[in-house]
SEKOLGU-436567 format. One record per residue: residue number from 1; residue in three letters; x, z, y of N, C-alpha, C in turn. Coordinates in steps of 0.1 Angstrom, whole numbers. Each point is the difference from the previous one (the first is absolute). Layout:
N
+-----+---------+-------+-------+-------+-------+-------+-------+-------+-------+-------+
! num ! residuo !   nc1 !   nc3 !   nc2 !  cac1 !  cac3 !  cac2 !   cc1 !   cc3 !   cc2 !
+-----+---------+-------+-------+-------+-------+-------+-------+-------+-------+-------+
! NUM !     ALA !     X !     Z !     Y !     X !     Z !     Y !     X !     Z !     Y !
...
+-----+---------+-------+-------+-------+-------+-------+-------+-------+-------+-------+
***
This chain:
81
+-----+---------+-------+-------+-------+-------+-------+-------+-------+-------+-------+
! num ! residuo !   nc1 !   nc3 !   nc2 !  cac1 !  cac3 !  cac2 !   cc1 !   cc3 !   cc2 !
+-----+---------+-------+-------+-------+-------+-------+-------+-------+-------+-------+
!   1 !     UNK !   367 !   870 !  -268 !     4 !    10 !    10 !    -3 !    14 !    -6 !
!   2 !     UNK !    10 !     8 !     1 !    -2 !    14 !    -5 !     2 !    10 !    12 !
!   3 !     UNK !    -9 !     9 !     1 !     2 !    11 !    10 !     2 !    13 !    -7 !
!   4 !     UNK !    10 !     7 !     4 !     3 !    13 !    -6 !    -3 !    11 !    10 !
!   5 !     UNK !    -6 !    11 !    -4 !    -3 !    10 !     9 !     5 !    14 !    -6 !
!   6 !     UNK !     3 !     9 !     9 !     4 !    13 !    -4 !     1 !     8 !    12 !
!   7 !     UNK !     5 !    12 !     0 !     2 !     8 !    12 !     8 !    -8 !    10 !
!   8 !     UNK !    -6 !    -4 !    11 !     7 !    -8 !    11 !     6 !   -12 !    -5 !
!   9 !     UNK !    -5 !    -7 !   -10 !     6 !   -12 !    -5 !   -11 !   -11 !     0 !
!  10 !     UNK !     3 !   -11 !     5 !    -9 !   -12 !    -1 !     9 !   -12 !    -1 !
!  11 !     UNK !    -1 !    -7 !   -10 !     9 !   -12 !    -2 !    -8 !   -12 !    -4 !
!  12 !     UNK !     4 !   -11 !     5 !    -5 !   -13 !    -5 !    11 !    -7 !    -7 !
!  13 !     UNK !    -2 !    -5 !   -12 !    11 !    -7 !    -7 !    -6 !   -13 !    -4 !
!  14 !     UNK !     7 !   -10 !     4 !    -3 !   -14 !    -3 !    12 !    -7 !    -7 !
!  15 !     UNK !     2 !     4 !   -12 !    11 !    -6 !    -8 !    14 !     4 !     4 !
!  16 !     UNK !     1 !    11 !     7 !    13 !     6 !     4 !     0 !    14 !    -5 !
!  17 !     UNK !    12 !     6 !    -1 !     2 !    13 !    -3 !    -3 !     9 !    12 !
!  18 !     UNK !    -5 !    12 !    -3 !    -3 !     9 !    11 !     5 !    14 !    -5 !
!  19 !     UNK !     4 !     9 !     9 !     6 !    13 !    -4 !    -8 !    10 !     7 !
!  20 !     UNK !    -4 !    11 !    -7 !    -7 !    11 !     7 !    11 !    10 !     4 !
!  21 !     UNK !     1 !     3 !    13 !    11 !     8 !     4 !    -2 !    15 !    -3 !
!  22 !     UNK !    11 !     6 !    -5 !     0 !    14 !    -2 !   -11 !     6 !   -10 !
!  23 !     UNK !    -2 !    -7 !   -11 !   -10 !     6 !    -9 !     5 !    13 !    -7 !
!  24 !     UNK !    -9 !     9 !    -3 !     3 !    12 !    -6 !    -5 !     0 !   -15 !
!  25 !     UNK !     8 !     5 !    -9 !    -4 !     0 !   -14 !   -13 !     8 !    -1 !
!  26 !     UNK !   -10 !    -6 !    -7 !   -13 !     7 !    -2 !   -10 !    -4 !    11 !
!  27 !     UNK !     4 !    -8 !    10 !    -9 !    -4 !    11 !   -10 !   -10 !    -5 !
!  28 !     UNK !   -12 !     1 !     3 !   -11 !    -9 !    -5 !    -1 !   -12 !    10 !
!  29 !     UNK !    -2 !   -11 !    -6 !    -2 !   -13 !     7 !   -11 !    -8 !    -7 !
!  30 !     UNK !    -5 !   -10 !     7 !    -8 !   -10 !    -7 !     3 !   -13 !     6 !
!  31 !     UNK !    -3 !   -10 !    -8 !     2 !   -14 !     4 !   -14 !    -7 !    -2 !
!  32 !     UNK !    -4 !    -7 !    10 !   -13 !    -7 !     0 !     3 !   -15 !     0 !
!  33 !     UNK !    -6 !    -7 !   -10 !     1 !   -14 !    -1 !   -14 !    -6 !     2 !
!  34 !     UNK !    -1 !    -8 !    11 !   -13 !    -6 !     3 !     1 !   -14 !     5 !
!  35 !     UNK !   -11 !    -7 !    -1 !    -2 !   -13 !     4 !    -2 !     0 !    15 !
!  36 !     UNK !     7 !    -9 !     7 !    -3 !    -3 !    14 !    -7 !   -14 !     0 !
!  37 !     UNK !   -12 !     0 !     3 !    -8 !   -12 !    -1 !     4 !   -10 !    10 !
!  38 !     UNK !    -1 !   -13 !    -4 !     3 !   -11 !     9 !   -10 !     0 !    12 !
!  39 !     UNK !     6 !    -2 !    12 !    -8 !     1 !    12 !   -12 !   -10 !     0 !
!  40 !     UNK !     3 !   -12 !    -1 !   -10 !   -11 !     1 !    -8 !     1 !    13 !
!  41 !     UNK !     6 !     5 !    10 !    -6 !     0 !    13 !    -8 !    13 !     3 !
!  42 !     UNK !    -1 !     9 !   -10 !    -7 !    13 !     2 !     8 !    12 !     3 !
!  43 !     UNK !    13 !    -1 !    -1 !     9 !    11 !     3 !     1 !    10 !   -11 !
!  44 !     UNK !    -3 !    -3 !   -12 !     0 !     9 !   -11 !    14 !     6 !    -3 !
!  45 !     UNK !    10 !    -8 !     2 !    14 !     4 !    -3 !     4 !    13 !     7 !
!  46 !     UNK !    -1 !    -1 !    14 !     3 !    12 !     8 !   -10 !    11 !    -3 !
!  47 !     UNK !   -13 !    -3 !    -1 !   -10 !    10 !    -3 !     4 !     7 !   -13 !
!  48 !     UNK !     3 !    -7 !   -10 !     4 !     7 !   -13 !    12 !     9 !     2 !
!  49 !     UNK !    10 !    -4 !     6 !    12 !     8 !     2 !    -3 !    12 !     8 !
!  50 !     UNK !    -7 !    -1 !    11 !    -3 !    11 !     9 !    -9 !    10 !    -7 !
!  51 !     UNK !   -10 !    -5 !    -7 !   -10 !     9 !    -7 !     6 !     7 !   -12 !
!  52 !     UNK !     9 !    -7 !    -8 !     6 !     7 !   -11 !    10 !    10 !     5 !
!  53 !     UNK !     7 !    -3 !    11 !     9 !    10 !     6 !    -8 !    13 !     4 !
!  54 !     UNK !   -11 !    -2 !     7 !    -8 !    11 !     4 !    -5 !     8 !   -12 !
!  55 !     UNK !    -5 !    -8 !   -10 !    -6 !     6 !   -12 !    11 !     9 !    -8 !
!  56 !     UNK !    12 !    -5 !    -1 !    10 !     7 !    -8 !     7 !    11 !     8 !
!  57 !     UNK !    -1 !     0 !    13 !     7 !    10 !     8 !   -10 !    10 !     6 !
!  58 !     UNK !   -13 !    -3 !     0 !    -9 !     9 !     7 !   -12 !     4 !    -8 !
!  59 !     UNK !    -3 !    -6 !   -12 !   -12 !     3 !    -7 !    -1 !    14 !    -5 !
!  60 !     UNK !    11 !     8 !    -1 !    -1 !    14 !    -4 !    -7 !     8 !    11 !
!  61 !     UNK !     2 !    -4 !    13 !    -6 !     8 !    11 !   -12 !    -7 !     5 !
!  62 !     UNK !    -2 !   -13 !    -2 !   -12 !    -7 !     4 !    -7 !    -6 !   -12 !
!  63 !     UNK !    -9 !     7 !    -6 !    -7 !    -5 !   -12 !    -9 !   -12 !     2 !
!  64 !     UNK !    -2 !    -4 !    12 !    -8 !   -12 !     3 !     7 !   -13 !    -2 !
!  65 !     UNK !    13 !     1 !    -1 !     8 !   -12 !    -1 !    -1 !    -6 !   -14 !
!  66 !     UNK !    -2 !   -13 !    -1 !    -1 !    -7 !   -13 !    10 !   -11 !     0 !
!  67 !     UNK !     6 !    -4 !   -11 !     8 !   -12 !    -1 !    -8 !   -13 !     4 !
!  68 !     UNK !     7 !   -10 !     5 !    -8 !   -12 !     4 !    -5 !    -8 !   -12 !
!  69 !     UNK !     6 !     2 !   -12 !    -5 !    -6 !   -12 !     6 !     8 !   -12 !
!  70 !     UNK !    -4 !    -4 !   -12 !     4 !     8 !   -12 !    11 !    -7 !    -8 !
!  71 !     UNK !     6 !   -10 !     6 !    11 !    -7 !    -8 !    14 !     7 !     3 !
!  72 !     UNK !     1 !    13 !    -4 !    13 !     7 !     2 !     2 !    10 !   -11 !
!  73 !     UNK !    12 !     4 !    -2 !     4 !    10 !   -10 !    10 !    10 !     7 !
!  74 !     UNK !     0 !    12 !    -5 !     9 !    10 !     6 !     8 !     6 !   -12 !
!  75 !     UNK !    13 !     0 !     2 !    10 !     6 !    -9 !     5 !    13 !     6 !
!  76 !     UNK !    -3 !    11 !    -7 !     5 !    13 !     5 !    13 !     3 !    -7 !
!  77 !     UNK !    10 !     5 !     7 !    13 !     3 !    -7 !     7 !    12 !     8 !
!  78 !     UNK !     9 !     6 !    -8 !     8 !    11 !     5 !    14 !    -4 !     0 !
!  79 !     UNK !     7 !     2 !    12 !    14 !    -4 !     1 !     9 !     9 !    -9 !
!  80 !     UNK !     9 !    -6 !    -6 !    10 !     7 !    -8 !    13 !    -8 !    -1 !
!  81 !     UNK !    11 !     7 !     2 !    13 !    -7 !    -1 !     3 !    -6 !   -13 !
+-----+---------+-------+-------+-------+-------+-------+-------+-------+-------+-------+
***
């Protein structure tokens, strides 16, 4: 599962194509690739998704936010035609 974030963009891709609407040349984006742990009765799957979403969308303004685990990578990129 891949989540992409940028200005007002949040996408979940599970083996399908996804399009960012109205990108502007030079606009900065990043893509986060992370593990969603198997629940095994503890609810980790939803916990991971909710906490990564909060971490990647709010950590610039809330420095107390931490990712739920360290098994993730971030790819920064700039849109260009």
